[in-house]
BAFIDREN-660561 format. One record per residue (C-alpha): x, y, z. Coordinates in steps of 0.001 Angstrom, whole numbers, plus 500000, padded with zeros to 6 digits. Example, Ala and Ser with C-alpha at 12.3 -4.5 7.8 and 13.67 -1.06 7.14 Angstrom:
2
+--------+--------+--------+
|   east |  north |     up |
+--------+--------+--------+
| 512300 | 495500 | 507800 |
| 513670 | 498940 | 507140 |
+--------+--------+--------+
This chain:
324
+--------+--------+--------+
|   east |  north |     up |
+--------+--------+--------+
| 321994 | 244713 | 922436 |
| 324268 | 246847 | 924592 |
| 326098 | 243815 | 925986 |
| 326900 | 242316 | 922543 |
| 329717 | 244371 | 921014 |
| 332619 | 244195 | 918577 |
| 336242 | 245136 | 919272 |
| 338506 | 246187 | 916408 |
| 341656 | 246996 | 918401 |
| 343532 | 245961 | 921531 |
| 342670 | 249257 | 923216 |
| 338975 | 248829 | 922496 |
| 339051 | 245322 | 923990 |
| 340820 | 246611 | 927106 |
| 338178 | 249335 | 927434 |
| 335374 | 246736 | 927292 |
| 337133 | 244627 | 929951 |
| 337624 | 247636 | 932220 |
| 333996 | 248707 | 931837 |
| 332751 | 245193 | 932720 |
| 334646 | 245223 | 936029 |
| 334082 | 242030 | 938009 |
| 331275 | 240914 | 935715 |
| 331956 | 238216 | 933147 |
| 333233 | 239154 | 929690 |
| 333284 | 236574 | 926882 |
| 335580 | 237323 | 923936 |
| 334928 | 235397 | 920725 |
| 338030 | 235203 | 918520 |
| 336416 | 234675 | 915134 |
| 336949 | 234812 | 911381 |
| 334380 | 236198 | 908939 |
| 335055 | 233344 | 906495 |
| 334298 | 230575 | 909021 |
| 330667 | 229353 | 909075 |
| 331134 | 227838 | 912537 |
| 331968 | 231326 | 913843 |
| 328739 | 232724 | 912413 |
| 326848 | 229907 | 914123 |
| 328514 | 230656 | 917461 |
| 327720 | 234363 | 917062 |
| 324048 | 233387 | 916897 |
| 324523 | 231387 | 920105 |
| 326196 | 234408 | 921733 |
| 323312 | 236646 | 920722 |
| 320879 | 234344 | 922531 |
| 323133 | 234170 | 925588 |
| 323379 | 237966 | 925614 |
| 319602 | 238141 | 926028 |
| 319699 | 235631 | 928906 |
| 322742 | 237173 | 930645 |
| 322260 | 240969 | 930621 |
| 325173 | 241549 | 933037 |
| 327649 | 239598 | 930876 |
| 329488 | 241380 | 928060 |
| 329969 | 239442 | 924806 |
| 332730 | 240717 | 922526 |
| 333358 | 239671 | 918909 |
| 336934 | 240100 | 917698 |
| 338426 | 239254 | 914288 |
| 341442 | 237123 | 915242 |
| 343499 | 237976 | 912158 |
| 342781 | 241702 | 912378 |
| 344233 | 242080 | 915872 |
| 347236 | 239705 | 915754 |
| 348879 | 241070 | 918896 |
| 345833 | 240079 | 920966 |
| 345530 | 236672 | 919274 |
| 349203 | 236012 | 919952 |
| 348896 | 237088 | 923594 |
| 346123 | 234564 | 924220 |
| 347658 | 231843 | 921995 |
| 344787 | 231719 | 919509 |
| 345665 | 229056 | 916933 |
| 342212 | 228392 | 915471 |
| 338703 | 229798 | 915349 |
| 336320 | 229923 | 917018 |
| 338048 | 230330 | 920387 |
| 336443 | 231907 | 923450 |
| 338356 | 233540 | 926294 |
| 336495 | 234337 | 929530 |
| 337506 | 237322 | 931683 |
| 336646 | 238651 | 935129 |
| 338136 | 241812 | 936585 |
| 340343 | 242017 | 933502 |
| 341883 | 238590 | 934167 |
| 341513 | 235475 | 932028 |
| 339613 | 232820 | 934017 |
| 338711 | 230201 | 931403 |
| 338951 | 229203 | 927754 |
| 336942 | 227208 | 925211 |
| 338315 | 226078 | 921843 |
| 335929 | 225117 | 919053 |
| 332269 | 225502 | 918103 |
| 330714 | 223760 | 921091 |
| 327456 | 225589 | 921824 |
| 326435 | 223455 | 924859 |
| 329865 | 223924 | 926479 |
| 329792 | 227673 | 925831 |
| 326352 | 227927 | 927410 |
| 327411 | 225936 | 930483 |
| 330567 | 227980 | 931017 |
| 328714 | 231283 | 930667 |
| 325992 | 230194 | 933073 |
| 328537 | 228955 | 935617 |
| 330939 | 231887 | 935431 |
| 328283 | 234602 | 935235 |
| 326670 | 233789 | 938602 |
| 329368 | 234976 | 940999 |
| 330034 | 238193 | 939075 |
| 326470 | 239430 | 938637 |
| 325952 | 242872 | 940201 |
| 322341 | 241978 | 940701 |
| 323442 | 239301 | 943173 |
| 322190 | 236322 | 941213 |
| 320855 | 233590 | 943435 |
| 323468 | 231217 | 944747 |
| 322879 | 227518 | 944605 |
| 321527 | 226098 | 947845 |
| 324135 | 224580 | 950201 |
| 322800 | 221127 | 949355 |
| 323249 | 221720 | 945608 |
| 326760 | 223107 | 946127 |
| 327784 | 220174 | 948309 |
| 326534 | 217736 | 945674 |
| 328567 | 219568 | 943039 |
| 331667 | 219585 | 945236 |
| 331293 | 215865 | 945870 |
| 331110 | 215208 | 942112 |
| 334183 | 217356 | 941448 |
| 336197 | 215694 | 944231 |
| 335355 | 212280 | 942782 |
| 335838 | 213305 | 939134 |
| 339164 | 211425 | 939078 |
| 340979 | 209066 | 941484 |
| 343414 | 211897 | 942226 |
| 342008 | 215466 | 942068 |
| 343990 | 218638 | 942654 |
| 342166 | 221895 | 943370 |
| 344613 | 224646 | 942504 |
| 345015 | 228181 | 941211 |
| 345398 | 227925 | 937464 |
| 346102 | 224755 | 935468 |
| 349029 | 222288 | 935616 |
| 350402 | 223840 | 932411 |
| 350011 | 227352 | 933834 |
| 349887 | 227501 | 937667 |
| 348894 | 230902 | 939001 |
| 350510 | 230813 | 942452 |
| 353768 | 229498 | 943874 |
| 352146 | 226835 | 946064 |
| 350185 | 225420 | 943126 |
| 353345 | 225428 | 940997 |
| 355251 | 223487 | 943694 |
| 352591 | 220826 | 944226 |
| 352221 | 220236 | 940467 |
| 355995 | 219824 | 940188 |
| 355998 | 217303 | 943071 |
| 353190 | 215222 | 941581 |
| 354854 | 215171 | 938163 |
| 358261 | 214360 | 939674 |
| 356759 | 211310 | 941365 |
| 354853 | 210279 | 938218 |
| 351446 | 210734 | 939859 |
| 348424 | 210702 | 937571 |
| 346026 | 213501 | 938521 |
| 343278 | 215765 | 937220 |
| 342818 | 219341 | 938336 |
| 340229 | 222081 | 938860 |
| 341038 | 225787 | 938631 |
| 339413 | 227409 | 941681 |
| 339956 | 230862 | 940161 |
| 337365 | 230001 | 937515 |
| 334560 | 229377 | 940024 |
| 334267 | 231388 | 943228 |
| 331426 | 229180 | 944476 |
| 333716 | 226151 | 944433 |
| 336638 | 228182 | 945782 |
| 334746 | 229310 | 948881 |
| 332528 | 226256 | 949300 |
| 335330 | 223701 | 949292 |
| 337019 | 225428 | 952246 |
| 333929 | 224739 | 954359 |
| 333212 | 221314 | 952845 |
| 336718 | 220028 | 953575 |
| 337391 | 222177 | 956671 |
| 340666 | 223165 | 955007 |
| 341094 | 226948 | 954595 |
| 343830 | 227179 | 951946 |
| 344762 | 226032 | 948441 |
| 345984 | 223878 | 946787 |
| 344015 | 220859 | 948082 |
| 344690 | 217270 | 946978 |
| 342034 | 214531 | 947113 |
| 342474 | 210793 | 946521 |
| 339408 | 208597 | 946008 |
| 337185 | 211405 | 947312 |
| 339148 | 211908 | 950533 |
| 341209 | 214976 | 951407 |
| 344934 | 214290 | 951600 |
| 345907 | 217867 | 952383 |
| 347822 | 220814 | 950960 |
| 351378 | 221441 | 949825 |
| 353029 | 220757 | 953219 |
| 351310 | 217364 | 953581 |
| 352230 | 216363 | 950028 |
| 355849 | 217410 | 950687 |
| 355932 | 215220 | 953825 |
| 354479 | 212258 | 951918 |
| 357072 | 212726 | 949165 |
| 359949 | 212932 | 951645 |
| 358776 | 209808 | 953509 |
| 358313 | 207830 | 950286 |
| 354578 | 207388 | 950907 |
| 353301 | 209614 | 948096 |
| 353441 | 206852 | 945481 |
| 351411 | 204551 | 947748 |
| 348866 | 207286 | 948505 |
| 348227 | 208466 | 944930 |
| 347669 | 206512 | 941707 |
| 350707 | 206266 | 939451 |
| 350518 | 207690 | 935948 |
| 350052 | 205195 | 933155 |
| 352724 | 205047 | 930475 |
| 352094 | 206938 | 927246 |
| 352083 | 203667 | 925294 |
| 349401 | 202200 | 927555 |
| 347377 | 205412 | 927264 |
| 347619 | 205400 | 923459 |
| 346515 | 201746 | 923288 |
| 343535 | 202563 | 925504 |
| 342449 | 205524 | 923365 |
| 342976 | 203655 | 920072 |
| 340751 | 200822 | 921351 |
| 338132 | 203147 | 922788 |
| 335855 | 202279 | 919865 |
| 336037 | 199659 | 917068 |
| 336550 | 202534 | 914605 |
| 338590 | 205472 | 915921 |
| 339531 | 208600 | 913969 |
| 342296 | 210853 | 915292 |
| 341735 | 214250 | 913733 |
| 341901 | 218014 | 914175 |
| 338545 | 218955 | 915657 |
| 335575 | 216642 | 916069 |
| 332553 | 215300 | 914174 |
| 330694 | 218586 | 914595 |
| 333573 | 220907 | 913654 |
| 336598 | 219708 | 911687 |
| 339494 | 222134 | 912022 |
| 341487 | 221294 | 908911 |
| 340627 | 220419 | 905321 |
| 341971 | 216846 | 905485 |
| 339919 | 216086 | 908615 |
| 336826 | 217586 | 906971 |
| 337261 | 215375 | 903884 |
| 337715 | 212148 | 905837 |
| 334620 | 212940 | 907941 |
| 332548 | 213323 | 904786 |
| 333760 | 209931 | 903528 |
| 333126 | 208130 | 906831 |
| 329700 | 209719 | 907256 |
| 328775 | 208318 | 903849 |
| 329457 | 204742 | 904983 |
| 326865 | 204796 | 907802 |
| 329369 | 202871 | 909974 |
| 329609 | 204082 | 913593 |
| 332908 | 205642 | 914613 |
| 334346 | 207839 | 917348 |
| 336819 | 210697 | 917084 |
| 339665 | 212084 | 919171 |
| 340666 | 215746 | 918836 |
| 344481 | 215790 | 918778 |
| 344454 | 219588 | 919182 |
| 343197 | 219095 | 922735 |
| 346020 | 216764 | 923818 |
| 349581 | 217492 | 922739 |
| 350911 | 214313 | 924370 |
| 348649 | 212113 | 922246 |
| 349245 | 214267 | 919161 |
| 353021 | 213786 | 919265 |
| 353088 | 210305 | 920802 |
| 350776 | 208717 | 918258 |
| 353049 | 209755 | 915375 |
| 355854 | 207655 | 916867 |
| 353608 | 204846 | 918101 |
| 352010 | 204334 | 914671 |
| 355042 | 205411 | 912622 |
| 352636 | 207674 | 910712 |
| 353683 | 211347 | 910739 |
| 350471 | 213118 | 909749 |
| 346800 | 213478 | 910663 |
| 344074 | 212381 | 910343 |
| 344735 | 208733 | 911302 |
| 342082 | 206016 | 911158 |
| 342171 | 202846 | 913309 |
| 339932 | 199786 | 913140 |
| 339960 | 197324 | 916059 |
| 343179 | 198862 | 917326 |
| 345047 | 198623 | 914016 |
| 346112 | 201565 | 911860 |
| 344323 | 201769 | 908503 |
| 346009 | 204997 | 907397 |
| 345244 | 208597 | 906544 |
| 343040 | 210414 | 904074 |
| 344742 | 209069 | 900918 |
| 344391 | 205441 | 902061 |
| 340734 | 205969 | 902981 |
| 340097 | 207558 | 899563 |
| 341694 | 204554 | 897830 |
| 339590 | 202127 | 899891 |
| 336446 | 204058 | 899004 |
| 337284 | 204066 | 895288 |
| 337981 | 200322 | 895317 |
| 334756 | 199572 | 897184 |
| 336601 | 198031 | 900147 |
| 336077 | 200778 | 902733 |
| 332906 | 199503 | 904404 |
| 334247 | 195963 | 904822 |
| 337527 | 197341 | 906276 |
| 335607 | 199531 | 908728 |
| 333535 | 196527 | 909819 |
| 336739 | 194546 | 910349 |
| 335766 | 191909 | 907791 |
+--------+--------+--------+
């Protein structure tokens, strides 16, 4: 397929991005030794058939280290999404449904064939869901960790300074949302801040609220890290904090503990510490346990891989997992 290619150098990748223009390009940072990468290449091949105007690029992460370093690739598979040569989104891990959704969403606005837009009713329903996705939602350019305009950078700094808990949506990743929200909210510029589904306003309004002391009363306060950790630990009777998830462990220790737990037939949930640096670092201090994976039962730390191995060998693991 002409739209499924392989890049072996930085220059070759740049050439593919330039050739794609405003159309979507998906770059798969992979490793030949990783079975999950081979699986995701199969997924990409199917997507390439469905999305003829999207370019799919395979790139060996270790062979082109300067590119991997530029895009902060720390594990494989990782997917970076580009439009007009600019990074617009990212996906870490072997999550086929998420890859499919992102490709379908991002490919629409860039298709030279003028792919059909969602009806206004469908778009408004989507906007309503996004606005209500969290009690406090910020629509901005970029992400809180990496704002991509001065106004977005300022409003993020204000919210953090006043300890406001918020979620965000990068309008640069979805032109349908970017244009549609202006009409939906009758507010022509970004960033836009919403609380409980209602528009608060942009940067100037948030500045005024901060100066008057009303911002804290308008927006929900952030929970403490300790409270957040307790909530996550008690999310399920058996919680495993690991690198990766049930479908794709991203370190050998996590892979081993998954195999042991799967053999017990006891239900458990997982939390990927690679997706949340605050939890990753905070839990080490909270539990006084410096390494991962970490297993909790009914909110109490059981231990790591060595402890779980010992419990399995002694025949006590199932009863511990059931809280008996």
